[in-house]
C-alpha positions in Angstrom: 6.0 -52.7 54.5 2.8 -51.2 55.9 1.6 -52.0 59.5 -2.0 -51.3 58.6 -4.7 -53.8 59.2 -7.9 -54.2 57.1 -11.3 -53.6 58.4 -14.8 -53.6 57.2 -17.4 -51.1 58.4 -21.0 -51.8 58.2 -23.1 -48.6 58.4 -26.8 -48.0 58.8 -28.3 -44.5 58.0 -31.9 -43.9 58.9 -34.1 -40.8 59.0 -34.7 -39.5 62.5 -38.1 -40.6 63.9 -39.2 -36.9 64.0 -38.7 -36.6 60.1 -41.2 -37.6 57.7 -40.3 -40.5 55.5 -42.1 -40.2 52.2 -40.5 -43.4 50.7 -41.5 -45.4 53.8 -45.1 -44.1 53.5 -45.2 -45.1 49.9 -43.9 -48.6 50.7 -46.4 -49.0 53.5 -49.2 -48.0 51.1 -47.9 -50.4 48.5 -47.8 -53.2 51.1 -51.3 -52.4 52.0 -52.3 -52.6 48.3 -50.9 -56.0 48.3 -53.1 -57.2 51.1 -50.4 -56.9 53.8 -52.2 -54.5 56.0 -50.7 -55.5 59.4 -47.7 -53.1 58.8 -47.6 -50.3 61.4 -44.8 -48.2 59.9 -42.0 -48.4 57.3 -38.8 -46.4 57.5 -36.4 -46.4 54.4 -32.6 -45.9 54.9 -29.4 -47.0 53.5 -26.8 -49.5 54.3 -23.2 -48.8 53.4 -20.1 -51.2 53.6 -16.7 -49.7 53.6 -13.5 -51.6 53.5 -10.6 -49.6 55.1 -7.1 -49.8 56.5 -6.2 -48.5 59.8 -3.5 -49.0 62.5 -6.0 -50.7 65.0 -9.8 -51.1 65.7 -9.9 -47.7 67.5 -8.3 -45.9 64.5 -10.8 -47.8 62.1 -13.8 -46.8 64.3 -12.5 -43.2 64.3 -12.4 -43.1 60.6 -15.7 -44.6 60.2 -17.3 -42.1 62.7 -15.8 -39.2 60.7 -17.1 -40.6 57.4 -20.6 -40.9 58.9 -20.6 -37.3 60.4 -18.9 -35.5 57.5 -20.3 -37.3 54.4 -22.6 -40.4 54.7 -25.3 -39.0 57.0 -27.0 -35.7 57.1 -27.0 -35.5 60.9 -29.8 -32.9 60.9 -32.2 -35.5 59.4 -30.5 -38.8 59.8 -29.1 -41.0 62.4 -26.5 -43.6 62.0 -25.0 -46.6 63.6 -22.1 -48.8 62.6 -19.9 -51.8 63.5 -16.4 -52.2 62.5 -14.5 -55.5 62.5 -11.1 -56.7 61.2 -11.0 -58.9 58.0 
């Protein structure tokens, strides 16, 4: 029988502030065309949810961190933040 616990990681990946965001600019223009001109800036990113098994919260956070650094975010152009909780 496995001693692993189940966790869910909620991850947000966003372009760094220094990087141009053409999708965000297009959405800002679209909002302006709809008459919503009070928008100062729009940044488009991605939200990722991962269900995983780990021995404890620290292990689950470590696995999430590795996934972000090595696969989910391009750390040259994107930043990320995440939260992990047991389910």
